[in-house]
N, C-alpha and C positions, 0 to 999 in steps of 0.2 A: 678484698685484700689479696695481694700477690706474693709469691715466693720465687726468688731467683735461685734455682738449685745448682747453679754453676757460675760462681762469681769470684774473680781474682781481685777482690777489693784491696788486697794488700800490695798489689803491683805498684811499681814506681810511677806508672802513668797517672796515678791518683794523688801523688805526693803533694803537689802544689795547690790543689783545690779539694782536698778530701772532705772537708765539712760541707762545702757546696754540693758535692756529688751526693753525699749522704742526705742532705736536705731535699734534693730533687727526688731521690729514691723514696723517701717517706711521703712526699707530696704526691707521687705517682701511685701510692697505695701499697708500697712494698713493706711487708711485715717481717720478713726474714730473708737471709741469704745463706747459702751453703758454700763454704770456701774450700775447694780442693787443694791439696798439696801437690807439689811437683817433684821436689827433691830437697835435700837438707839446706841448700842455699837460700830457700825462701822460708824456712821453718820459723825463724825468729820474727820475721815481719808478719807472717800469718798469725802467729800467736799474739803478737802485739795488738792487732786489730780485733781478734777474738776476745781478748781480755778487756779491751776498751769498749766493746759493744756486746756485752752479755745479753742473751735472749734476743739477739738480732743476727749476729754473724757467727755461724756454726762451723768450727774447724774440722778438717779432715787431714789424714796423713797417708802418704803413698809415694811410690816412685814411678814417675811418668816414663813411658817408653822411650821418648827422645832423650831422656837423661840416663839411659842404660848405655854405659860405655866401658872403658877399661876398668873403672873402679866400681862396677855394678855391684859387686859383693859388699863393699863398704857401704854403699848407698842402701842396699837392701837390709843390711844389718842395722843401719840407723833407724829404719822403719820399725824393725822388730824390737830394738832396744827402747824406743820411745812409745811403743803402743800402750804401755801401762802407765804412762806419765799422768794422763788426765782422761777425761771423756772425749772421745772422738765420735764423729757422726757418720763416718764412712772411711773406707780405705780407698783412696783415689786422689788424683786420677791415675789409673793404671791401664795397661792395655798393650796394643801393638801398633806400631807406626812404621811402615815400610816405604813411606813417601819420601821422607828426608834422607834416609840411609838404610841400607840393608846389611851393614857391616856387623851388627850385633843381633841379628834376628833370633838365633838360637838362645842367646842370653835373654832377650826380651820375652821369649816364650817361657823360659824357666822362671823369670822374675814374676811374670803374670800368674803362672800357676801357683807359685808359692804365696803370692799376695791374696789370691782368691781363697786359698786354703786357710790363710791367716784370718781373713774376714769371716769365713764360715765358723772357725773356732771361736772367734770373738763375738759372733752374732751381729756383725756389722754389714751394711750393704757395701757394694763396690761401685765405683764410678768408672765406667769403661770408655777409654779413648781408643777409637779404631779408625785407622786410615790406611788404605791400600794394602790391607792384610786380612781380608775377609776369610779366605780359605784357611789360613793358619789359625784364625780365631775359632772357626768352627771345629778344627781339629783339637784345639785346646779344650773346648766344651765337651767334645766326645770323650777325651781322656779323663775329664773330671766328672763324668756321669756318676751319680751316687753322692757327690759332694753337694750338700744342701746350702745354697747361697742365693742371695737376691741382689739386685742392683739396678743401675740405670745405664742405658746406652746413650752416652753423652753426644751432643751435636748430631742427633740422628738424622741421616739423610738417605737411608736405604729404601728399598722397595717394600711394597706390602707383603710380598712373598717372603722376604728376609725377616720382616717383622713377625709373621706367623711362625716361621721356622724357629726363631729365637724364643718365642713364647713356649714352644714345645721342649726347650732345653733347660730353661731356668726361669726364675721369677723376675722378669725384667720390666722396668718402666722405660720410657723413651723420652729423652730430653729434646724438646723442640726449641730452637733458638732463632736467631736473626736470619739464618739461611731461608727459612720458610717465607720470608718477605721478598726474596729476590725473584726477579722475572724468570719464568720457566723453571722454577725450583721443583725438582722431582719429588721432594719430600711432601710438597703440597698435595700432589696427586695421591700419594700413599696415605696421607693424613685423612683424606676424605673417607677412607674405609676403615681406619684405625679406631678403636674404641677410646673415647676420652678417658676412660678409667685407667688406661695404660700410659697416659701422657702426663709429663711434668714440664714446666717452663724453665728456661734458662737464658742467660745472655752470653756467657763465656767472656764477659768483659775483662780487659779492654779490647778484645778481638771480636770478629764476626758481627760487626755492627749492622743492625737492621736498616732497611729503607725507612725514612728518607735520609738517614745520616750515614749511609754506607760510605766507607772511605775515611771516616773520622773515628775518633776514639769511642768505643762502646762504653756504656755505664749502666749500673743496675736499674735506673729508672726506665730504661728502654725495654725492660721485660713487659711493660704495658703494651708496647707496640707489637710484641710477639703475641700477647694474649688477644689483642684486637684482630690480628690476622688469623689466628686459630679460630676465633669466634666467627669470622667471615667465612672461612673455609667450611666449618662445621655447621654453619647456619644456626648458631646458638647465641643467646644473649651473652655479653661479656661477663656478667655476674655469674652465669653458669660455668663458663670456662675457668674463671678465676677461682670459684668455689671448689669445683671438682679437682682441678690440678693442684691447688694448695692442699686439699685434703689428701691427695695421693702423695704429695711430698712429705707431709707430716707423718703419714704412716710409714713410708719407706725409710726415712731418716730418723724416725722417732723423735721429732722435734717437740 
């Protein structure tokens, strides 16, 4: 059985064939998926799926860095106000993204720090989105030394050296997704040396579709393709990869 630890199943991309997507996911061996929040615009859709699929789709809440703009305080307040509404399984996805824009970098950093602190207080893991902002992220982690938190580096594509450095700063798992199937993917090289005990699987659907479907819509069932590639890289049986990564996910998110 497999767990997709980063799945936007509530996205409009699945509106027209939701039941078929769900059926394919179950046929592929998916036993659960973790659904990260982005901002308040997706909140109702996320909860609708979570309520329709209890014990399968696990909801999270958080403010994504690309949603940090002029109204960042209102968006952050929304997260704080709704944190006690129900059981959440993580605060995320949160993080830093300087690829799309650098207009609100200072605000992104503040929002990230506050949400990590919220997660630590609530005993929840964080789901970290990091793109073109590695130096700033390490500065945040240095500033938060002493804050006891755990989480996952979503869509991990970093080096083995960065992996080891992060393990020295916080209790991190590393989300491996469709990128690992791409030709000349650097993460595949790092993964050879990473411990499987630090790995969880994800799709980030409907984005980051694995080979051989790259360029098309991603969906939860494709987490099996990721698992198969990880098994190939690690020279392990698929059952071992699925078992260890699913156990890691259950522990991290308390599923």
